[in-house]
TORGUKE-338996 format. One record per residue (C-alpha): residue number from 1; chain; x, y, z. Coordinates in steps of 0.02 Angstrom, whole numbers, plus 50000, padded with zeros to 5 digits. Layout:
N
(NUM,"A",(X,Y,Z))
...
This chain:
274
(1,"A",(50353,48759,45184))
(2,"A",(50175,48753,45251))
(3,"A",(50211,48582,45328))
(4,"A",(50368,48652,45411))
(5,"A",(50271,48800,45485))
(6,"A",(50135,48684,45546))
(7,"A",(50261,48574,45636))
(8,"A",(50347,48727,45709))
(9,"A",(50181,48793,45776))
(10,"A",(50145,48625,45857))
(11,"A",(50316,48622,45941))
(12,"A",(50292,48802,46001))
(13,"A",(50121,48760,46071))
(14,"A",(50190,48608,46161))
(15,"A",(50333,48712,46231))
(16,"A",(50215,48847,46294))
(17,"A",(50099,48718,46370))
(18,"A",(50246,48640,46459))
(19,"A",(50302,48808,46527))
(20,"A",(50126,48848,46588))
(21,"A",(50112,48677,46671))
(22,"A",(50278,48700,46761))
(23,"A",(50227,48874,46821))
(24,"A",(50059,48809,46882))
(25,"A",(50142,48668,46981))
(26,"A",(50267,48790,47055))
(27,"A",(50130,48914,47105))
(28,"A",(50027,48775,47184))
(29,"A",(50178,48717,47285))
(30,"A",(50213,48893,47348))
(31,"A",(50031,48921,47397))
(32,"A",(50023,48753,47483))
(33,"A",(50183,48789,47578))
(34,"A",(50118,48959,47635))
(35,"A",(49955,48880,47692))
(36,"A",(50049,48753,47795))
(37,"A",(50154,48890,47873))
(38,"A",(49995,48988,47912))
(39,"A",(49915,48837,47995))
(40,"A",(50071,48804,48096))
(41,"A",(50079,48987,48149))
(42,"A",(49896,48990,48203))
(43,"A",(49919,48828,48296))
(44,"A",(50069,48901,48386))
(45,"A",(49973,49057,48435))
(46,"A",(49828,48952,48503))
(47,"A",(49935,48862,48632))
(48,"A",(49822,48783,48764))
(49,"A",(49954,48772,48900))
(50,"A",(49871,48818,49065))
(51,"A",(49935,48978,49144))
(52,"A",(49900,49009,49328))
(53,"A",(49903,49194,49368))
(54,"A",(50021,49250,49504))
(55,"A",(50109,49407,49562))
(56,"A",(50266,49453,49657))
(57,"A",(50237,49603,49767))
(58,"A",(50359,49748,49773))
(59,"A",(50400,49868,49914))
(60,"A",(50367,50054,49925))
(61,"A",(50201,50047,49833))
(62,"A",(50284,50002,49670))
(63,"A",(50193,49902,49538))
(64,"A",(50213,49714,49567))
(65,"A",(50295,49589,49451))
(66,"A",(50156,49493,49363))
(67,"A",(50276,49396,49251))
(68,"A",(50331,49472,49086))
(69,"A",(50284,49320,48982))
(70,"A",(50112,49298,49060))
(71,"A",(50076,49483,49044))
(72,"A",(50129,49483,48861))
(73,"A",(50014,49336,48823))
(74,"A",(49870,49420,48914))
(75,"A",(49890,49592,48837))
(76,"A",(49924,49527,48661))
(77,"A",(49750,49452,48671))
(78,"A",(49667,49611,48731))
(79,"A",(49674,49574,48918))
(80,"A",(49723,49690,49060))
(81,"A",(49807,49671,49230))
(82,"A",(49892,49837,49269))
(83,"A",(49851,50016,49227))
(84,"A",(49969,50159,49195))
(85,"A",(50117,50177,49313))
(86,"A",(50107,50366,49292))
(87,"A",(49946,50402,49386))
(88,"A",(49875,50352,49555))
(89,"A",(49721,50265,49490))
(90,"A",(49646,50108,49569))
(91,"A",(49519,49987,49493))
(92,"A",(49425,49889,49626))
(93,"A",(49347,49722,49580))
(94,"A",(49253,49585,49674))
(95,"A",(49232,49401,49630))
(96,"A",(49071,49321,49691))
(97,"A",(49007,49145,49667))
(98,"A",(48875,49151,49802))
(99,"A",(48800,49269,49931))
(100,"A",(48864,49263,50110))
(101,"A",(48764,49409,50176))
(102,"A",(48891,49549,50155))
(103,"A",(48857,49622,49983))
(104,"A",(48723,49748,50031))
(105,"A",(48841,49816,50162))
(106,"A",(48981,49826,50033))
(107,"A",(48863,49917,49914))
(108,"A",(48816,50041,50050))
(109,"A",(48999,50075,50087))
(110,"A",(49038,50099,49903))
(111,"A",(48891,50217,49882))
(112,"A",(48939,50321,50033))
(113,"A",(49116,50339,49964))
(114,"A",(49060,50372,49784))
(115,"A",(49159,50224,49717))
(116,"A",(49106,50113,49571))
(117,"A",(49178,49938,49555))
(118,"A",(49161,49781,49449))
(119,"A",(49075,49626,49517))
(120,"A",(49123,49465,49427))
(121,"A",(48976,49348,49453))
(122,"A",(48937,49166,49419))
(123,"A",(48769,49097,49361))
(124,"A",(48729,49036,49537))
(125,"A",(48749,49211,49608))
(126,"A",(48644,49293,49473))
(127,"A",(48506,49162,49480))
(128,"A",(48489,49169,49670))
(129,"A",(48517,49354,49702))
(130,"A",(48427,49448,49565))
(131,"A",(48378,49590,49683))
(132,"A",(48560,49623,49730))
(133,"A",(48620,49612,49550))
(134,"A",(48489,49739,49499))
(135,"A",(48548,49852,49640))
(136,"A",(48728,49836,49579))
(137,"A",(48676,49890,49405))
(138,"A",(48563,50031,49464))
(139,"A",(48702,50103,49572))
(140,"A",(48822,50113,49426))
(141,"A",(48932,49961,49455))
(142,"A",(48994,49849,49316))
(143,"A",(48941,49667,49307))
(144,"A",(49078,49553,49242))
(145,"A",(49067,49374,49180))
(146,"A",(49139,49240,49295))
(147,"A",(49059,49101,49190))
(148,"A",(48914,48985,49225))
(149,"A",(49000,48848,49324))
(150,"A",(49171,48921,49373))
(151,"A",(49274,48793,49277))
(152,"A",(49454,48814,49224))
(153,"A",(49446,48872,49043))
(154,"A",(49599,48781,48974))
(155,"A",(49512,48619,49024))
(156,"A",(49366,48657,48909))
(157,"A",(49338,48644,48722))
(158,"A",(49300,48802,48624))
(159,"A",(49118,48751,48617))
(160,"A",(49108,48730,48807))
(161,"A",(49198,48895,48837))
(162,"A",(49071,48980,48726))
(163,"A",(48928,48899,48822))
(164,"A",(49002,48946,48992))
(165,"A",(49022,49127,48938))
(166,"A",(48876,49161,48823))
(167,"A",(48742,49068,48921))
(168,"A",(48780,49185,49067))
(169,"A",(48788,49333,48949))
(170,"A",(48613,49290,48888))
(171,"A",(48545,49279,49066))
(172,"A",(48604,49457,49106))
(173,"A",(48537,49520,48941))
(174,"A",(48368,49437,48963))
(175,"A",(48345,49481,49148))
(176,"A",(48416,49657,49155))
(177,"A",(48447,49709,48974))
(178,"A",(48630,49720,49024))
(179,"A",(48774,49679,48906))
(180,"A",(48930,49612,48993))
(181,"A",(49100,49646,48915))
(182,"A",(49229,49601,49048))
(183,"A",(49274,49425,49102))
(184,"A",(49381,49353,49241))
(185,"A",(49437,49174,49210))
(186,"A",(49388,49058,49352))
(187,"A",(49531,49014,49470))
(188,"A",(49640,49140,49380))
(189,"A",(49682,49011,49247))
(190,"A",(49690,49040,49060))
(191,"A",(49786,48992,48903))
(192,"A",(49825,49080,48741))
(193,"A",(49687,48978,48661))
(194,"A",(49556,49021,48793))
(195,"A",(49603,49205,48785))
(196,"A",(49581,49204,48597))
(197,"A",(49412,49121,48615))
(198,"A",(49343,49242,48745))
(199,"A",(49411,49389,48646))
(200,"A",(49319,49324,48492))
(201,"A",(49159,49327,48598))
(202,"A",(49183,49513,48627))
(203,"A",(49259,49502,48801))
(204,"A",(49407,49588,48885))
(205,"A",(49496,49475,49009))
(206,"A",(49532,49562,49175))
(207,"A",(49665,49491,49290))
(208,"A",(49735,49580,49443))
(209,"A",(49889,49656,49523))
(210,"A",(49837,49631,49704))
(211,"A",(49741,49493,49794))
(212,"A",(49754,49408,49961))
(213,"A",(49681,49258,50053))
(214,"A",(49510,49327,50094))
(215,"A",(49393,49197,50017))
(216,"A",(49384,49065,50155))
(217,"A",(49236,49109,50264))
(218,"A",(49292,48985,50396))
(219,"A",(49465,49061,50410))
(220,"A",(49446,49248,50389))
(221,"A",(49605,49352,50402))
(222,"A",(49633,49478,50542))
(223,"A",(49550,49643,50499))
(224,"A",(49690,49761,50549))
(225,"A",(49824,49655,50466))
(226,"A",(49718,49642,50308))
(227,"A",(49689,49828,50301))
(228,"A",(49875,49861,50319))
(229,"A",(49916,49731,50186))
(230,"A",(49801,49812,50060))
(231,"A",(49860,49989,50096))
(232,"A",(50044,49940,50097))
(233,"A",(50024,49862,49925))
(234,"A",(49929,50002,49840))
(235,"A",(50014,50054,49678))
(236,"A",(49980,50156,49523))
(237,"A",(49862,50068,49404))
(238,"A",(49815,49934,49530))
(239,"A",(49677,49812,49486))
(240,"A",(49626,49748,49658))
(241,"A",(49537,49582,49679))
(242,"A",(49433,49557,49835))
(243,"A",(49298,49428,49873))
(244,"A",(49122,49478,49919))
(245,"A",(49095,49332,50038))
(246,"A",(49227,49401,50157))
(247,"A",(49171,49472,50324))
(248,"A",(49342,49550,50343))
(249,"A",(49324,49645,50180))
(250,"A",(49151,49705,50228))
(251,"A",(49218,49776,50391))
(252,"A",(49377,49859,50324))
(253,"A",(49320,49922,50153))
(254,"A",(49265,50094,50214))
(255,"A",(49431,50125,50302))
(256,"A",(49532,50060,50154))
(257,"A",(49443,50176,50032))
(258,"A",(49458,50329,50143))
(259,"A",(49643,50301,50182))
(260,"A",(49683,50263,49999))
(261,"A",(49601,50428,49949))
(262,"A",(49700,50518,50085))
(263,"A",(49858,50446,50004))
(264,"A",(49808,50526,49840))
(265,"A",(49735,50375,49751))
(266,"A",(49579,50387,49642))
(267,"A",(49456,50244,49623))
(268,"A",(49406,50223,49442))
(269,"A",(49289,50109,49345))
(270,"A",(49358,49983,49221))
(271,"A",(49266,50085,49090))
(272,"A",(49393,50222,49128))
(273,"A",(49543,50105,49123))
(274,"A",(49706,50176,49059))
């Protein structure tokens, strides 16, 4: 009898061991499968396909079409391109890679009209125009990151993106004790992957809902036509991109601001974005 019980206990132990082994293998397989699915999902989210920002203007001061897919990718990664369609608020921004002699005049115009804007600056601008950058900060404007060397972000590795962004961030912090938090991708190009990377660095990507060909100093657009183009395309929640090296912009900015206000629009800082 004792021998029979001993054999039975051995068989039971072997059976239980076998069951435990099977369950362990099954659990490992499920975990491994989930991990693979997670890796594939993350890889899919971090698509590095280059997206070039563009808009299709609408008539009657309606918000433009910025592309549903591109907007979804941008906003799902914390970026912005259009404010609320329910209020007549405008967010004015300037991109500047170098100084062409117009910025102090622009700053004077902005001060006289009580308007605060965002200047997206490169390393070259900051390193060669410290006095103007300090003036921008002291007068209440926002300094945005336009990267060190103005390279297309989807062309860069994560490490190079971080260097392009954070090296410039450090310069502003060291020189002016100023912490940047907004970034505009050079050339208006980004990818899901680059958006995720800049977001992880603490930055909000800011695109635009109006821009025009104002950047070529050797082929400046007609002032009256440019003023009309800007005013005709004002819309609720507009993020306007202008370039600070434009003589045309320097000459028409005062009139644009005054007429926009007369039309009921308010100029707001990106810190008040809604």
